[in-house]
NUNU-742625 format. One record per residue: x, z negated, y of N, C-alpha, C in turn; residue in one letter. Coordinates in steps of 0.001 Angstrom, whole numbers, always signed. Layout:
N
+---------+---------+---------+---------+---------+----------+---------+---------+---------+--------+
|  n_east |    n_up | n_north | ca_east |   ca_up | ca_north |  c_east |    c_up | c_north | residu |
+---------+---------+---------+---------+---------+----------+---------+---------+---------+--------+
|       X |       Z |       Y |       X |       Z |        Y |       X |       Z |       Y |      a |
...
+---------+---------+---------+---------+---------+----------+---------+---------+---------+--------+
This chain:
85
+---------+---------+---------+---------+---------+----------+---------+---------+---------+--------+
|  n_east |    n_up | n_north | ca_east |   ca_up | ca_north |  c_east |    c_up | c_north | residu |
+---------+---------+---------+---------+---------+----------+---------+---------+---------+--------+
|  +24336 |  -49515 |  -25918 |  +25221 |  -49310 |   -27059 |  +24915 |  -47950 |  -27689 |      m |
|  +25939 |  -47185 |  -27935 |  +25795 |  -45850 |   -28491 |  +25778 |  -45942 |  -30018 |      v |
|  +24824 |  -45255 |  -30642 |  +24714 |  -45273 |   -32098 |  +25857 |  -44483 |  -32740 |      s |
|  +25961 |  -44614 |  -34059 |  +26997 |  -43863 |   -34782 |  +26767 |  -42362 |  -34649 |      q |
|  +25514 |  -41943 |  -34691 |  +25196 |  -40525 |   -34528 |  +25586 |  -40073 |  -33124 |      i |
|  +25305 |  -40880 |  -32128 |  +25693 |  -40557 |   -30755 |  +27201 |  -40416 |  -30608 |      g |
|  +27935 |  -41296 |  -31265 |  +29401 |  -41229 |   -31211 |  +29913 |  -39952 |  -31871 |      k |
|  +29287 |  -39571 |  -33006 |  +29702 |  -38335 |   -33675 |  +29393 |  -37122 |  -32800 |      l |
|  +28247 |  -37121 |  -32133 |  +27916 |  -36029 |   -31215 |  +28963 |  -35921 |  -30117 |      q |
|  +29313 |  -37046 |  -29530 |  +30327 |  -37051 |   -28464 |  +31654 |  -36494 |  -28983 |      e |
|  +31996 |  -36852 |  -30205 |  +33248 |  -36387 |   -30812 |  +33251 |  -34862 |  -30927 |      k |
|  +32114 |  -34268 |  -31334 |  +32014 |  -32815 |   -31482 |  +32163 |  -32094 |  -30151 |      f |
|  +31707 |  -32716 |  -29066 |  +31709 |  -32042 |   -27767 |  +32938 |  -32348 |  -26918 |      f |
|  +33911 |  -33067 |  -27466 |  +35151 |  -33332 |   -26727 |  +35954 |  -32046 |  -26563 |      k |
|  +36722 |  -32003 |  -25488 |  +37629 |  -30879 |   -25258 |  +39022 |  -31461 |  -25074 |      t |
|  +40018 |  -30959 |  -25758 |  +39988 |  -29938 |   -26798 |  +39308 |  -30466 |  -28055 |      p |
|  +39054 |  -29571 |  -28987 |  +38369 |  -29942 |   -30222 |  +39205 |  -30977 |  -30968 |      i |
|  +38587 |  -32094 |  -31349 |  +39329 |  -33122 |   -32078 |  +39807 |  -32604 |  -33435 |      p |
|  +40955 |  -33096 |  -33850 |  +41516 |  -32659 |   -35135 |  +41222 |  -33664 |  -36247 |      t |
|  +40431 |  -34689 |  -35931 |  +40183 |  -35737 |   -36924 |  +38736 |  -35756 |  -37437 |      d |
|  +38018 |  -34639 |  -37320 |  +36657 |  -34569 |   -37842 |  +36734 |  -34365 |  -39359 |      i |
|  +36045 |  -35227 |  -40091 |  +36087 |  -35182 |   -41549 |  +34779 |  -34615 |  -42107 |      t |
|  +34786 |  -34310 |  -43389 |  +33594 |  -33806 |   -44054 |  +32504 |  -34883 |  -44059 |      i |
|  +32885 |  -36151 |  -44122 |  +31912 |  -37251 |   -44075 |  +31213 |  -37291 |  -42712 |      a |
|  +31964 |  -37027 |  -41630 |  +31365 |  -36965 |   -40289 |  +30323 |  -35854 |  -40224 |      d |
|  +30673 |  -34706 |  -40776 |  +29775 |  -33550 |   -40755 |  +28522 |  -33848 |  -41572 |      i |
|  +28703 |  -34397 |  -42755 |  +27563 |  -34728 |   -43615 |  +26613 |  -35687 |  -42890 |      r |
|  +27134 |  -36748 |  -42319 |  +26317 |  -37761 |   -41660 |  +25557 |  -37170 |  -40468 |      r |
|  +26242 |  -36407 |  -39637 |  +25633 |  -35881 |   -38422 |  +24572 |  -34823 |  -38716 |      l |
|  +24906 |  -33867 |  -39564 |  +23987 |  -32749 |   -39769 |  +22813 |  -33101 |  -40674 |      f |
|  +22983 |  -34009 |  -41616 |  +21820 |  -34440 |   -42397 |  +20878 |  -35266 |  -41520 |      t |
|  +21422 |  -35966 |  -40533 |  +20580 |  -36711 |   -39587 |  +19623 |  -35767 |  -38852 |      h |
|  +20087 |  -34570 |  -38561 |  +19270 |  -33605 |   -37830 |  +18525 |  -32636 |  -38755 |      y |
|  +18424 |  -32964 |  -40036 |  +17594 |  -32191 |   -40947 |  +18252 |  -31007 |  -41618 |      g |
|  +19544 |  -30868 |  -41479 |  +20249 |  -29785 |   -42165 |  +20478 |  -30171 |  -43620 |      c |
|  +20674 |  -29161 |  -44447 |  +20989 |  -29384 |   -45849 |  +22503 |  -29308 |  -45993 |      i |
|  +23069 |  -30276 |  -46685 |  +24513 |  -30315 |   -46922 |  +24737 |  -30084 |  -48405 |      f |
|  +25358 |  -28957 |  -48747 |  +25590 |  -28592 |   -50151 |  +27052 |  -28803 |  -50516 |      c |
|  +27252 |  -29289 |  -51726 |  +28601 |  -29442 |   -52266 |  +28698 |  -28610 |  -53535 |      e |
|  +29545 |  -27604 |  -53517 |  +29759 |  -26756 |   -54684 |  +31245 |  -26440 |  -54768 |      k |
|  +31659 |  -25937 |  -55890 |  +33062 |  -25577 |   -56077 |  +33390 |  -24270 |  -55387 |      g |
|  +34606 |  -23832 |  -55519 |  +35030 |  -22569 |   -54945 |  +35914 |  -22761 |  -53735 |      g |
|  +36163 |  -21652 |  -53046 |  +37058 |  -21712 |   -51896 |  +36399 |  -22373 |  -50685 |      s |
|  +35060 |  -22373 |  -50636 |  +34320 |  -23050 |   -49575 |  +33383 |  -24064 |  -50248 |      h |
|  +33916 |  -25235 |  -50581 |  +33150 |  -26169 |   -51403 |  +31970 |  -26839 |  -50710 |      p |
|  +31860 |  -26728 |  -49408 |  +30762 |  -27358 |   -48675 |  +30045 |  -26313 |  -47832 |      y |
|  +28744 |  -26543 |  -47628 |  +27963 |  -25675 |   -46753 |  +26980 |  -26528 |  -45969 |      k |
|  +26779 |  -26174 |  -44708 |  +25741 |  -26766 |   -43887 |  +24697 |  -25680 |  -43682 |      v |
|  +23453 |  -25995 |  -44036 |  +22373 |  -25018 |   -43945 |  +21304 |  -25551 |  -42987 |      i |
|  +20972 |  -24740 |  -41995 |  +19901 |  -25069 |   -41060 |  +18794 |  -24048 |  -41290 |      h |
|  +17761 |  -24457 |  -42013 |  +16711 |  -23529 |   -42432 |  +15964 |  -22906 |  -41255 |      k |
|  +15679 |  -23683 |  -40216 |  +14896 |  -23190 |   -39092 |  +15522 |  -21965 |  -38431 |      e |
|  +16845 |  -21947 |  -38328 |  +17524 |  -20822 |   -37688 |  +18106 |  -19837 |  -38705 |      s |
|  +18097 |  -20214 |  -39983 |  +18683 |  -19362 |   -41007 |  +20200 |  -19385 |  -41015 |      g |
|  +20777 |  -20398 |  -40411 |  +22230 |  -20502 |   -40303 |  +22824 |  -21178 |  -41534 |      t |
|  +23867 |  -20560 |  -42076 |  +24631 |  -21148 |   -43176 |  +26097 |  -21120 |  -42753 |      v |
|  +26719 |  -22296 |  -42739 |  +28132 |  -22380 |   -42360 |  +28924 |  -22916 |  -43549 |      i |
|  +29705 |  -22036 |  -44205 |  +30563 |  -22506 |   -45296 |  +31789 |  -23209 |  -44711 |      p |
|  +32197 |  -24288 |  -45367 |  +33305 |  -25087 |   -44832 |  +34354 |  -25300 |  -45917 |      i |
|  +35521 |  -24659 |  -45776 |  +36610 |  -24962 |   -46700 |  +37295 |  -26255 |  -46258 |      p |
|  +37883 |  -26932 |  -47189 |  +38573 |  -28173 |   -46849 |  +40023 |  -28060 |  -47294 |      v |
|  +40902 |  -28310 |  -46354 |  +42343 |  -28330 |   -46623 |  +42836 |  -29684 |  -46134 |      h |
|  +42954 |  -30625 |  -47030 |  +43300 |  -31978 |   -46618 |  +42038 |  -32740 |  -46238 |      g |
|  +42163 |  -33749 |  -45381 |  +41026 |  -34592 |   -45027 |  +40202 |  -34040 |  -43868 |      k |
|  +40785 |  -33213 |  -43031 |  +40126 |  -32803 |   -41798 |  +39696 |  -31343 |  -41830 |      h |
|  +38726 |  -31033 |  -40982 |  +38139 |  -29699 |   -40915 |  +38873 |  -28891 |  -39848 |      i |
|  +39158 |  -27623 |  -40146 |  +39852 |  -26762 |   -39189 |  +38966 |  -26493 |  -37976 |      q |
|  +39607 |  -26284 |  -36824 |  +38864 |  -26160 |   -35570 |  +37920 |  -24958 |  -35531 |      d |
|  +38225 |  -23877 |  -36235 |  +37344 |  -22715 |   -36225 |  +35977 |  -23081 |  -36822 |      v |
|  +35951 |  -23937 |  -37840 |  +34695 |  -24358 |   -38450 |  +34000 |  -25403 |  -37590 |      y |
|  +34773 |  -26238 |  -36919 |  +34189 |  -27212 |   -35998 |  +33494 |  -26472 |  -34853 |      v |
|  +34071 |  -25369 |  -34365 |  +33437 |  -24573 |   -33304 |  +32093 |  -24032 |  -33768 |      k |
|  +32031 |  -23521 |  -34992 |  +30768 |  -22999 |   -35528 |  +29733 |  -24118 |  -35656 |      q |
|  +30161 |  -25270 |  -36137 |  +29263 |  -26406 |   -36279 |  +28790 |  -26909 |  -34919 |      l |
|  +29682 |  -26856 |  -33935 |  +29325 |  -27270 |   -32576 |  +28229 |  -26357 |  -32016 |      k |
|  +28345 |  -25049 |  -32245 |  +27313 |  -24111 |   -31789 |  +25977 |  -24401 |  -32468 |      q |
|  +26003 |  -24711 |  -33765 |  +24788 |  -25044 |   -34473 |  +24188 |  -26331 |  -33923 |      l |
|  +25021 |  -27319 |  -33641 |  +24544 |  -28578 |   -33088 |  +23899 |  -28361 |  -31721 |      l |
|  +24492 |  -27503 |  -30895 |  +23898 |  -27185 |   -29592 |  +22515 |  -26578 |  -29772 |      e |
|  +22381 |  -25677 |  -30746 |  +21102 |  -25039 |   -31034 |  +20064 |  -26070 |  -31478 |      l |
|  +20462 |  -26978 |  -32349 |  +19558 |  -28015 |   -32838 |  +19113 |  -28917 |  -31700 |      i |
|  +20068 |  -29323 |  -30846 |  +19740 |  -30239 |   -29754 |  +18861 |  -29583 |  -28695 |      l |
|  +18935 |  -28259 |  -28535 |  +18051 |  -27544 |   -27606 |  +16600 |  -27643 |  -28049 |      e |
|  +16386 |  -27632 |  -29371 |  +15026 |  -27642 |   -29916 |  +14397 |  -29032 |  -29970 |      d |
|  +15181 |  -30051 |  -29701 |  +14655 |  -31435 |   -29775 |  +13965 |  -31790 |  -28482 |      i |
+---------+---------+---------+---------+---------+----------+---------+---------+---------+--------+
């Protein structure tokens, strides 16, 4: 049986990029791997911070789902994190 985190990982690596990834999915997955998830106001109200690599990915939200350009950046960060595990 695949865990919820495993299912979210699979979702990120699907081709083409899924259009139904939500901010809740991102929060759950990246906090599981030790990233900091910040919520602030402004044009990019969310940020994923990976201290080990110094990566900061600002995420604007337009509706419920995340645009594919930001999902691509998050996917690259996830690949980096999984390489180090």
